[in-house]
C-alpha positions as CSV (number, residue, x, y, z in Angstrom):
1,M,-11.9,-15.3,16.3
2,V,-9.8,-14.7,13.2
3,M,-6.2,-13.8,13.8
4,R,-5.1,-11.0,11.6
5,S,-1.6,-11.3,10.1
6,L,0.4,-8.1,9.8
7,I,1.9,-8.6,6.4
8,I,4.7,-6.2,5.3
9,G,4.5,-5.7,1.6
10,L,7.4,-5.1,-0.7
11,L,5.5,-3.8,-3.6
12,L,6.2,-0.1,-4.6
13,A,4.4,0.0,-8.1
14,F,3.1,3.6,-7.5
15,L,0.8,5.2,-9.8
16,I,0.4,9.0,-10.3
17,G,-0.4,9.6,-14.0
18,A,3.0,10.9,-14.8
19,V,5.8,9.1,-13.0
20,G,9.5,9.3,-12.8
21,V,11.7,6.8,-11.1
22,G,14.5,7.0,-8.8
23,R,16.8,4.7,-6.6
24,W,17.1,5.5,-2.9
25,A,19.6,4.0,-0.4
26,V,19.9,4.8,3.3
27,G,23.3,5.9,4.3
28,L,23.8,8.2,7.3
29,Q,26.9,10.0,8.3
30,Q,28.0,9.9,11.9
31,G,27.9,13.0,14.1
32,R,25.1,14.9,12.0
33,R,21.6,15.5,13.0
34,F,19.2,12.9,11.2
35,E,17.2,15.8,9.5
36,D,20.3,17.2,7.9
37,Q,21.4,13.8,6.6
38,P,20.6,13.2,2.8
39,A,19.9,9.8,1.4
40,K,22.4,8.6,-1.2
41,S,20.7,9.1,-4.5
42,V,21.3,6.9,-7.6
43,A,20.3,8.2,-11.2
44,F,16.8,7.5,-12.5
45,V,16.5,4.0,-14.0
46,M,13.4,4.6,-16.2
47,P,12.6,7.2,-18.7
48,F,10.0,9.8,-17.7
49,N,7.0,9.8,-20.0
50,L,3.3,11.0,-20.0
51,N,1.9,8.4,-22.2
52,A,2.5,5.1,-20.6
53,T,-0.1,2.6,-20.0
54,G,-0.3,-1.1,-18.7
55,L,-1.5,-4.6,-19.6
56,F,-2.0,-7.4,-17.4
57,I,-1.5,-10.9,-19.2
58,V,-2.3,-14.2,-17.6
59,F,-1.3,-17.4,-19.5
60,G,-2.7,-20.8,-19.0
61,V,-6.1,-19.7,-17.7
62,T,-7.6,-23.1,-18.7
63,D,-4.6,-25.4,-18.3
64,K,-5.0,-28.7,-16.8
65,E,-1.3,-29.8,-16.9
66,P,1.9,-27.7,-16.5
67,T,2.6,-25.9,-19.9
68,N,5.5,-23.9,-21.4
69,W,4.4,-20.3,-22.1
70,S,7.7,-18.8,-22.9
71,G,7.7,-16.3,-25.6
72,E,8.2,-12.6,-26.7
73,I,6.0,-9.5,-26.7
74,S,6.3,-6.4,-29.0
75,V,4.3,-3.3,-29.9
76,S,4.4,-1.2,-33.1
77,P,4.4,1.7,-33.3
78,G,5.5,2.1,-29.7
79,Q,7.9,0.7,-27.1
80,I,7.7,-1.9,-24.2
81,L,9.1,0.1,-21.3
82,A,9.1,-2.8,-18.7
83,L,8.0,-6.4,-17.9
84,S,7.5,-7.8,-14.5
85,G,6.0,-11.1,-13.5
86,W,3.0,-12.4,-11.4
87,R,2.9,-15.8,-9.8
88,L,6.0,-16.8,-11.7
89,G,7.8,-20.2,-10.8
90,P,11.3,-20.5,-9.4
91,K,12.7,-21.1,-13.0
92,A,10.9,-18.2,-14.6
93,A,12.9,-15.3,-16.1
94,I,12.5,-12.1,-18.0
95,E,15.0,-10.7,-20.5
96,G,14.0,-7.5,-22.2
97,N,10.9,-8.2,-24.2
98,R,11.3,-12.1,-23.7
99,F,9.9,-14.2,-21.0
100,F,10.4,-17.6,-19.8
101,L,7.6,-19.1,-17.7
102,N,5.3,-21.9,-17.3
103,S,2.0,-22.9,-15.7
104,R,2.8,-25.3,-12.9
105,L,1.1,-27.4,-10.2
106,A,0.4,-25.7,-6.9
107,G,2.3,-28.5,-5.2
108,P,3.6,-32.1,-5.6
109,Q,0.4,-33.6,-4.3
110,Q,-2.1,-31.1,-5.8
111,K,-3.8,-30.9,-9.2
112,Q,-4.5,-27.2,-9.1
113,I,-2.7,-25.2,-11.7
114,I,-1.2,-22.0,-11.0
115,S,-1.2,-19.7,-14.0
116,P,1.7,-17.2,-14.4
117,G,1.1,-13.5,-15.6
118,L,3.1,-10.5,-16.8
119,F,2.5,-6.8,-16.1
120,V,3.5,-4.9,-19.2
121,T,4.3,-1.2,-19.2
122,L,4.3,0.3,-22.6
123,Q,4.2,3.7,-24.6
124,A,2.2,3.4,-27.6
125,P,-0.9,5.0,-29.2
126,D,-4.4,3.2,-29.0
127,D,-4.0,2.1,-32.8
128,A,-0.8,0.3,-32.0
129,T,-0.6,-3.4,-32.5
130,V,0.6,-5.6,-29.6
131,R,2.0,-9.0,-30.6
132,V,2.5,-11.8,-28.3
133,A,4.3,-14.9,-29.6
134,T,4.3,-18.0,-27.1
135,K,5.2,-21.7,-27.3
136,Q,1.6,-22.4,-27.4
137,G,0.7,-20.0,-30.3
138,E,0.6,-16.4,-31.3
139,F,-2.0,-13.7,-31.0
140,S,-2.2,-9.9,-31.5
141,F,-4.7,-7.1,-30.8
142,R,-5.0,-3.3,-31.2
143,L,-3.9,-1.6,-28.0
144,G,-7.4,0.4,-27.9
145,E,-9.4,-2.6,-28.0
146,I,-8.3,-3.5,-24.4
147,V,-10.3,-1.1,-22.2
148,F,-10.4,-1.0,-18.3
149,G,-12.7,-3.5,-16.8
150,Q,-13.2,-5.6,-19.9
151,P,-10.7,-8.2,-20.2
152,K,-10.4,-10.1,-23.5
153,L,-9.5,-13.7,-24.1
154,F,-7.2,-15.2,-26.7
155,L,-6.0,-18.6,-28.0
156,G,-9.3,-20.1,-27.3
157,G,-9.6,-18.6,-23.9
158,R,-6.2,-19.8,-22.8
159,V,-4.8,-16.3,-22.3
160,R,-6.5,-13.3,-20.7
161,V,-5.5,-9.7,-21.3
162,E,-6.7,-6.6,-19.4
163,R,-5.7,-3.0,-19.3
164,T,-4.1,-1.6,-16.1
165,P,-2.6,1.9,-15.2
166,A,1.1,2.1,-15.9
167,S,3.3,1.3,-13.0
168,F,7.0,1.8,-12.3
169,R,9.4,0.7,-9.7
170,L,10.5,3.5,-7.6
171,T,13.2,2.0,-5.3
172,S,16.0,-0.4,-5.6
173,A,18.3,-0.8,-2.5
174,A,19.5,-3.4,0.0
175,T,17.0,-2.0,2.5
176,E,13.2,-2.9,2.6
177,E,10.9,0.0,1.6
178,D,7.5,-0.5,2.7
179,F,4.0,1.1,3.3
180,P,4.2,4.1,0.9
181,V,1.6,6.9,1.4
182,A,1.0,10.0,-0.5
183,V,-0.7,13.3,-0.6
184,I,-0.9,16.4,-2.9
185,D,-0.2,19.8,-1.8
186,A,-1.8,23.2,-3.0
187,K,0.8,23.6,-5.8
188,G,0.3,20.1,-7.2
189,N,3.5,18.6,-5.6
190,L,3.2,14.9,-4.5
191,W,4.7,14.1,-1.0
192,M,5.3,10.5,-0.3
193,A,6.3,8.9,3.1
194,F,7.5,5.4,3.5
195,T,9.3,3.2,5.9
196,V,12.8,1.7,5.4
197,Y,14.1,-1.2,7.3
198,T,17.8,-1.8,7.4
199,H,19.0,-5.3,8.0
200,G,21.5,-5.9,10.8
201,G,24.4,-8.2,11.2
202,Q,23.0,-11.7,11.4
203,P,24.5,-14.2,13.9
204,N,26.8,-17.0,12.8
205,L,24.8,-20.2,13.0
206,G,27.3,-22.4,11.0
207,S,28.5,-24.3,14.0
208,P,26.3,-26.5,16.2
209,L,25.9,-25.7,19.9
210,T,28.2,-27.9,22.1
211,E,26.7,-26.8,25.3
212,E,23.4,-25.2,26.6
213,P,23.7,-21.4,26.2
214,K,23.1,-19.2,29.2
215,D,20.7,-17.1,27.0
216,F,19.9,-16.5,23.4
217,E,21.1,-13.0,23.1
218,F,23.7,-13.9,20.4
219,L,20.8,-14.6,17.9
220,R,19.6,-11.1,18.1
221,P,20.5,-9.3,14.9
222,K,22.6,-6.1,15.5
223,G,22.4,-2.7,13.9
224,N,18.9,-3.4,12.3
225,G,15.8,-1.1,12.5
226,D,13.2,1.1,10.8
227,Q,13.2,4.7,9.6
228,I,10.6,6.9,8.0
229,W,11.6,9.0,4.9
230,L,9.7,11.7,3.0
231,V,10.1,12.6,-0.7
232,R,8.6,15.1,-3.1
233,F,7.6,14.7,-6.8
234,D,7.0,17.8,-8.6
235,G,5.6,16.2,-11.7
236,K,9.0,15.7,-13.5
237,N,11.6,14.9,-10.8
238,W,11.9,13.1,-7.5
239,S,13.6,15.2,-4.6
240,E,16.3,13.7,-2.5
241,P,14.5,11.6,0.3
242,M,14.5,13.5,3.8
243,P,14.7,11.3,6.9
244,V,11.6,12.0,9.2
245,T,12.9,9.9,12.1
246,E,16.1,8.5,13.5
247,N,17.3,5.1,12.0
248,G,17.2,1.9,14.2
249,L,13.7,2.4,15.4
250,D,10.6,0.1,15.6
251,V,7.8,2.1,13.7
252,W,4.8,1.1,11.8
253,K,2.7,2.4,8.7
254,P,3.1,6.2,8.3
255,T,0.4,8.5,7.1
256,V,0.8,11.9,5.5
257,A,-1.3,15.1,5.3
258,V,-0.9,18.7,4.3
259,D,-2.6,21.2,6.5
260,G,-4.1,24.6,5.6
261,K,-1.0,26.5,6.8
262,G,1.4,25.0,4.2
263,S,3.0,22.2,6.3
264,V,3.3,18.5,5.5
265,W,2.5,16.2,8.5
266,V,4.0,12.6,8.7
267,I,2.4,10.5,11.4
268,W,3.2,7.0,12.5
269,S,3.1,4.4,15.2
270,Q,6.3,3.7,17.3
271,N,7.2,1.3,19.8
272,L,8.1,3.1,22.9
273,K,9.5,0.8,25.6
274,G,7.0,-2.0,24.5
275,N,4.1,0.2,24.0
276,W,2.9,1.6,20.6
277,E,2.1,5.3,20.4
278,L,1.2,7.7,17.7
279,M,4.0,10.2,16.8
280,A,4.1,13.1,14.4
281,R,6.5,15.4,12.7
282,R,5.7,18.7,10.6
283,Y,7.7,19.9,7.6
284,D,7.2,23.5,6.7
285,L,6.8,24.0,3.1
286,I,7.7,27.7,3.2
287,S,10.7,27.7,5.5
288,R,11.6,24.2,4.4
289,Q,12.5,23.4,8.0
290,W,11.4,20.4,10.2
291,G,9.6,20.7,13.5
292,K,10.3,18.5,16.4
293,V,9.0,15.0,16.8
294,E,5.8,15.1,18.8
295,R,3.8,12.5,20.7
296,L,0.1,12.3,20.0
297,T,-1.1,9.5,22.2
298,N,-0.2,8.4,25.7
299,A,-2.1,5.3,26.7
300,E,-1.1,1.9,28.0
301,G,-2.7,0.1,25.0
302,A,-1.2,0.0,21.5
303,D,-2.1,2.8,19.0
304,I,-1.6,1.6,15.5
305,N,-2.7,1.7,11.8
306,A,-3.1,5.6,11.7
307,V,-4.7,7.2,8.6
308,S,-5.2,11.0,8.0
309,T,-7.1,13.6,6.0
310,T,-7.5,17.3,5.7
311,D,-10.9,19.0,6.1
312,A,-12.3,21.9,4.1
313,K,-10.8,24.4,6.6
314,G,-7.3,22.9,6.3
315,T,-7.5,21.1,9.7
316,V,-5.7,17.6,9.7
317,W,-7.6,14.8,11.2
318,V,-6.1,11.5,12.4
319,A,-8.1,8.3,12.9
320,W,-6.4,5.1,14.3
321,Q,-6.9,1.7,15.9
322,G,-6.3,1.8,19.8
323,W,-6.3,-0.8,22.5
324,R,-8.4,0.3,25.3
325,D,-10.1,-1.8,28.1
326,G,-9.4,-5.3,26.6
327,N,-10.2,-4.7,23.0
328,F,-9.3,-2.4,19.8
329,D,-11.5,0.5,19.1
330,I,-11.4,3.2,16.3
331,W,-10.4,6.7,17.5
332,L,-10.4,10.0,15.8
333,M,-8.7,13.4,16.8
334,R,-8.0,16.7,15.3
335,L,-4.3,17.2,15.0
336,D,-4.4,20.7,16.5
337,E,-6.7,19.7,19.4
338,R,-5.5,16.3,20.2
339,K,-8.6,15.2,21.9
340,P,-9.5,11.7,21.1
341,I,-13.0,10.9,20.0
342,R,-14.3,7.1,20.3
343,I,-15.7,6.3,16.8
344,S,-16.5,2.6,17.2
345,T,-18.9,1.5,20.0
346,S,-18.5,-2.5,19.8
347,N,-17.1,-4.5,22.7
348,A,-15.4,-6.7,20.1
349,N,-12.1,-5.7,18.1
350,D,-12.4,-3.0,15.4
351,W,-9.7,-2.8,12.7
352,S,-8.5,-1.1,9.6
353,P,-9.7,2.5,9.8
354,A,-10.0,4.7,6.7
355,I,-10.9,8.3,6.6
356,A,-12.2,11.0,4.2
357,A,-13.5,14.6,4.5
358,T,-16.3,16.4,2.5
359,K,-17.0,20.0,1.5
360,D,-19.3,20.7,4.4
361,G,-16.6,20.0,7.0
362,S,-17.8,16.5,7.9
363,V,-15.2,13.8,8.4
364,F,-16.1,10.2,7.7
365,V,-14.2,7.2,9.2
366,A,-14.9,3.7,7.9
367,W,-13.7,0.4,9.7
368,D,-14.3,-3.3,10.0
369,T,-15.7,-4.9,13.2
370,Y,-16.0,-8.5,14.6
371,D,-18.9,-7.5,16.7
372,R,-21.2,-10.3,15.2
373,G,-18.7,-13.0,15.1
374,N,-17.6,-12.2,11.5
375,Y,-16.2,-9.1,9.9
376,D,-18.4,-6.3,8.9
377,V,-17.8,-2.8,7.6
378,W,-19.3,0.4,9.3
379,L,-19.0,4.1,8.4
380,A,-19.2,6.9,10.9
381,Q,-19.8,10.7,10.2
382,V,-18.3,13.4,12.3
383,H,-19.4,17.0,12.4
384,G,-18.6,19.7,14.8
385,G,-16.4,17.5,16.7
386,K,-19.2,14.9,17.4
387,V,-20.3,11.6,15.9
388,T,-23.6,12.4,14.1
389,Q,-24.3,8.8,12.7
390,R,-23.0,5.5,12.4
391,I,-24.0,3.4,9.3
392,P,-23.6,-0.3,8.5
393,V,-22.1,-0.5,5.1
394,A,-21.8,-4.4,4.8
395,Q,-23.2,-6.4,7.5
396,T,-23.8,-10.1,6.4
397,L,-22.4,-13.5,7.4
398,R,-19.6,-13.0,4.8
399,F,-16.2,-11.8,5.4
400,E,-16.3,-7.8,4.9
401,A,-13.2,-6.1,5.9
402,R,-10.3,-3.6,5.1
403,P,-12.5,-0.5,3.9
404,Q,-11.1,2.4,1.9
405,L,-12.9,5.6,1.5
406,L,-13.2,8.2,-1.5
407,V,-15.1,11.4,-1.9
408,D,-16.3,12.3,-5.5
409,A,-17.0,15.6,-7.1
410,Q,-20.5,15.4,-5.9
411,S,-19.3,14.8,-2.2
412,R,-20.6,11.3,-2.2
413,I,-18.8,8.8,-0.1
414,W,-17.5,5.7,-1.7
415,V,-16.6,2.7,0.4
416,A,-14.4,0.0,-1.2
417,Y,-13.8,-3.2,0.9
418,E,-12.8,-6.8,0.6
419,E,-15.5,-9.5,0.5
420,G,-14.9,-13.3,1.3
421,D,-17.0,-16.3,1.8
422,V,-19.1,-17.2,5.0
423,S,-16.8,-18.4,7.7
424,W,-13.8,-16.9,6.2
425,G,-10.7,-17.6,8.4
426,K,-12.4,-20.0,10.7
427,D,-12.3,-23.5,9.1
428,F,-10.9,-22.3,5.8
429,A,-9.8,-19.2,3.8
430,Q,-10.1,-18.1,0.2
431,F,-8.9,-14.9,-1.5
432,A,-11.3,-12.0,-0.8
433,Q,-12.7,-9.9,-3.6
434,P,-12.9,-6.0,-3.8
435,V,-16.2,-4.6,-3.6
436,A,-17.4,-0.9,-4.1
437,H,-20.3,0.7,-2.2
438,L,-21.8,4.1,-2.5
439,N,-23.1,5.4,0.7
440,R,-26.2,7.3,-0.5
441,G,-26.9,8.5,3.0
442,A,-23.9,10.8,2.9
443,P,-24.3,14.4,2.2
444,C,-24.1,15.5,-1.4
445,I,-22.9,19.2,-1.7
């Protein structure tokens, strides 16, 4: 069976149309309740603007040997707001509008070439000219010529340029900020929850051991742990982050939802004496007060990877992956009732739940399953508190996994998932490619 790796991402390039940027650092004062402790805020590091866009440039697409692609990028009229790298080598650097990078061999004994790239955030009209000068030649294009989904090649096919949404870095701190999730309230405010990991003091390993230790407790870091935070963006500014939990915990992947009564719910998994349970906390938007931390599950198996949505009546639903009777299943509950409904029926492991709601009051949950000896994607509809149908979305010998759901304006359900080769993860592995699927059996209202 394929073993899943839980990979903690460090990327916080967060796109919301018009974005400001802030820095956050976790610094709690002793003797105060954690909900009263503000984060130490640093001034914004990037100008706010409504007209930013993005480009993704890959150099050395056809290179057979390592090649120097260092150069400079400019736009006129307009402004380059930020450059960041993709698959850069250890000696690569970015200085303002200049970049120093090379295509390189994947390893000392390998002939595969790794092509480096740049993410470019710029503010310019569509008739602006973007110029890129490199050690291998110069090229230019009108910004409006680069449209979403239609990459263009330059320098004889050696460079690929494609349009991307603008992205900005939100955090810069000594902590690790992971797993951002966001939701919009009725007034258009964006609420984002995320996990912060604080590094503890590391043991001194400079001296060799001269005798066998009684135990290895001295290797355990001290003062480390996780904490969940919540922040609001009103379209122009970010608020001071608010701590949702105490610090020093062991928590996993929050989800956030707004109910019909004007409250933001943050839900997460937490390690309670060796068992992972779902926890929740409510923030009242009217009184601006926090409720108590509540425990949503109480089972011997791990409850992880929670996702949430709000239905047409303002009720919050939570789906998650729960270990029961020797394997993982996908579960669902109304937050106000807290009566779990088993969504998946396979005796094999089921992973990666996704959730969405339609105007008729239905809730849809997607997941991937190892039921047939390879990963497939399924979709279930829940209406009136009962599962009304289960639909195979992708059920081939290929790797099909990690679905996401979206409801469009016609209440059609779109399922995006990753697709890889047959026997992915068994004898070999390759990068999976994203796929979009429209479930035409879903209700259209």
